[in-house]
C-alpha positions in Angstrom: 91.4 94.9 78.1 91.6 97.4 75.2 88.3 98.7 73.9 87.6 98.1 70.2 88.1 101.1 67.9 84.9 102.9 66.9 84.4 102.7 63.2 82.1 104.7 60.9 78.5 103.6 60.1 76.4 104.5 57.1 72.6 105.0 57.2 70.3 105.5 54.3 67.1 107.4 54.7 63.6 107.1 53.2 60.3 108.7 54.2 58.8 105.3 55.0 61.7 103.5 56.7 63.5 106.4 58.1 67.2 105.9 58.8 68.5 102.3 58.4 72.0 100.9 58.4 73.3 100.0 55.0 76.6 98.7 53.5 79.0 101.4 52.5 78.4 101.3 48.8 80.7 103.4 46.6 78.2 105.9 45.2 79.0 109.1 43.4 78.7 112.1 45.7 76.5 114.9 44.5 76.4 116.8 47.8 78.1 116.4 51.1 78.3 118.4 54.3 80.0 117.7 57.6 80.6 119.3 61.0 82.2 118.6 64.4 80.1 117.2 67.3 81.8 117.4 70.7 79.9 116.0 73.6 76.6 116.9 72.0 77.6 120.5 71.0 77.8 121.8 67.4 78.7 125.0 65.7 76.0 126.5 63.5 74.2 123.3 62.6 71.4 125.3 61.0 73.8 126.8 58.6 75.1 123.4 57.5 71.4 122.3 57.0 70.7 125.4 54.9 73.8 124.8 52.7 73.0 121.1 52.3 69.4 121.9 51.3 70.5 124.6 48.8 73.1 122.3 47.3 70.6 119.4 46.9 68.3 121.8 45.0 71.0 122.5 42.5 71.1 118.7 41.8 67.4 118.2 41.5 67.5 116.3 44.8 64.5 115.5 47.0 62.1 118.4 47.8 63.0 120.6 50.7 60.3 119.2 53.0 61.7 115.7 52.6 65.3 116.9 53.3 64.1 118.6 56.4 62.4 115.3 57.5 65.8 113.6 56.9 67.6 116.4 58.9 65.4 115.9 61.9 65.9 112.2 61.9 69.6 112.6 61.4 69.9 115.1 64.2 68.1 112.8 66.6 70.6 110.0 66.2 73.8 112.1 66.5 75.7 111.0 69.6 75.5 113.2 72.6 78.9 112.1 74.0 82.3 111.7 72.4 83.9 113.6 69.5 82.3 112.9 66.1 82.6 114.2 62.5 79.3 113.1 60.8 78.7 113.7 57.1 75.4 114.0 55.3 75.4 112.9 51.6 73.3 113.1 48.5 74.0 110.4 45.9 72.1 109.6 42.7 70.1 107.0 44.7 70.2 107.9 48.4 70.2 110.5 51.1 72.7 109.2 53.7 74.2 109.9 57.1 77.8 108.8 57.5 78.5 108.7 61.2 82.3 108.9 61.8 84.5 109.4 64.8 86.4 112.6 64.5 90.1 112.5 63.5 92.7 114.1 65.7 92.0 117.8 66.0 94.7 120.3 65.3 95.4 123.8 66.6 98.0 124.8 64.0 98.7 123.6 60.4 101.6 123.2 58.1 100.7 123.9 54.5 102.1 122.6 51.2 102.7 125.9 49.3 103.5 124.5 45.9 100.4 126.4 44.7 98.2 123.7 43.2 96.0 124.7 40.2 92.4 124.3 41.3 91.3 120.8 40.2 87.6 121.1 41.2 84.8 120.7 38.7 82.1 122.2 41.0 84.0 124.5 43.4 81.0 126.1 45.0 79.3 122.8 46.0 80.8 120.4 48.5 80.7 116.8 47.5 81.6 116.0 43.9 85.3 116.9 44.2 86.0 115.3 47.7 87.9 112.4 46.1 90.1 114.7 44.0 90.9 116.9 47.0 91.7 113.9 49.2 94.3 112.8 46.7 95.7 116.3 46.7 96.0 116.3 50.5 97.8 112.9 50.2 100.3 114.6 48.0 100.7 117.3 50.6 101.3 114.7 53.3 104.0 113.2 51.1 105.6 116.6 51.0 105.5 116.9 54.9 102.4 119.1 55.2 98.8 118.7 56.3 97.0 120.9 53.7 97.5 122.1 50.2 96.7 125.6 48.8 94.6 126.0 45.6 95.4 128.9 43.3 94.0 130.4 40.1 96.0 130.2 36.8 97.6 133.5 37.7 98.6 132.3 41.2 96.0 134.0 43.3 95.2 132.1 46.5 91.7 130.6 46.6 91.4 128.3 49.5 93.0 125.0 50.7 91.8 121.5 49.9 89.4 121.3 52.9 89.5 124.8 54.4 88.9 128.5 53.7 91.9 130.8 53.8 92.0 134.2 55.7 94.9 136.4 56.6 95.7 139.6 58.4 97.2 142.8 56.8 97.8 145.1 59.8 94.5 145.3 61.5 92.4 144.2 58.5 91.1 140.7 58.2 91.4 139.6 54.5 90.0 136.9 52.3 89.7 136.2 48.6 87.0 138.1 46.6 83.7 136.2 46.4 83.8 136.5 42.6 86.4 133.8 42.6 85.4 130.1 42.6 85.1 129.5 46.4 83.1 127.2 48.6 80.8 129.2 50.9 82.3 128.1 54.2 80.1 128.0 57.3 83.0 128.7 59.7 84.3 131.5 57.4 80.9 133.2 57.6 80.9 133.0 61.4 84.3 134.6 61.5 83.3 137.4 59.1 80.2 138.2 61.1 82.1 138.3 64.4 84.7 140.6 62.8 81.9 142.9 61.7 80.2 142.9 65.1 83.5 143.7 66.9 84.5 146.5 64.5 87.3 144.6 62.7 87.7 145.8 59.1 87.2 143.1 56.5 88.7 143.4 53.0 88.5 141.1 49.9 92.0 141.1 48.3 93.8 139.0 45.6 97.1 137.8 46.9 99.7 135.3 45.7 101.4 132.9 48.1 104.5 135.1 48.0 102.4 138.1 49.1 101.3 136.2 52.2 104.9 135.9 53.6 105.3 137.0 57.2 101.6 137.4 57.6 99.3 135.7 60.1 97.3 133.3 57.9 94.5 131.1 59.1 93.0 127.9 57.6 89.4 127.5 58.9 86.8 124.8 58.6 84.1 123.1 60.6 86.3 120.3 61.9 89.4 122.1 63.3 88.0 125.7 63.6 90.8 128.2 63.2 94.3 126.9 62.6 97.1 129.4 62.0 99.7 128.4 59.5 103.0 127.8 61.3 105.0 126.7 58.2 104.7 126.9 54.4 106.3 123.8 52.9 108.0 124.0 49.6 106.9 127.5 48.6 107.9 131.2 48.6 106.0 132.2 51.7 107.3 132.4 55.3 104.7 132.0 58.1 104.1 135.0 60.3 103.4 134.9 64.1 100.0 133.8 65.2 99.2 136.8 67.3 95.4 136.9 67.0 94.5 133.2 66.6 94.4 132.2 70.3 91.7 134.7 71.2 89.6 134.0 68.1 90.0 130.2 68.6 88.7 130.6 72.2 85.7 132.5 71.0 84.9 130.0 68.2 85.4 126.9 70.3 83.8 128.1 73.6 81.1 130.6 72.8 79.7 129.5 69.5 78.8 125.7 69.8 75.2 125.0 70.8 73.9 121.9 72.5 71.9 119.5 70.4 68.4 119.0 71.6 67.8 116.0 73.8 66.3 113.1 72.0 62.6 112.9 72.4 
């Protein structure tokens, strides 16, 4: 007999009641953060916590000590088996945990390269623009791709709808300059630090999609890790061979995840 599909659950938190199951009300997202949990192991959960707390402070959210209480309660209920993609949320009325089974994970990605003008209203904070970006990814799927690249008015590559963008120019690992409107990616930061520790040169460069042709380009995020671009759909760029990605994926997926503490 087939097992029922696992569906997502939503929990609201309060200092008095702790986490409690609630109906999935359609509330405006002020802040969101998410990560992959695979059999109780997570990459850089403390960095996701710090980004969430900083972002909540920008919105006059609960005080830090309350958010840390929520974080401890949230971490305690994360599953220690299976593959999950939980999301923490700040809305105008609640701090919530959305416990979701992870979607299928990818090792490569095909990207809609039409060069979409950046539609985000708050590009440096994850949450408010997730609905807009989901609609953009749906348009990319209609075009036969899995992701869509965001660009400046002059065509400079920023990032993709749900991922940071990196690429290689000879032996230099490149990414857009931080002065541009970019989300501070947790996975991106891990990769930059590893490059620095292993003597890889890092450069911030402005490039159009056409200038990425024949280069090894990576889309990176907390869900999929590192995915090299294998095809640009509907744009001027041609994907280069993914020479370095396998070694870096192995490092990120096998060496970096830490085991969640056992529930007390």
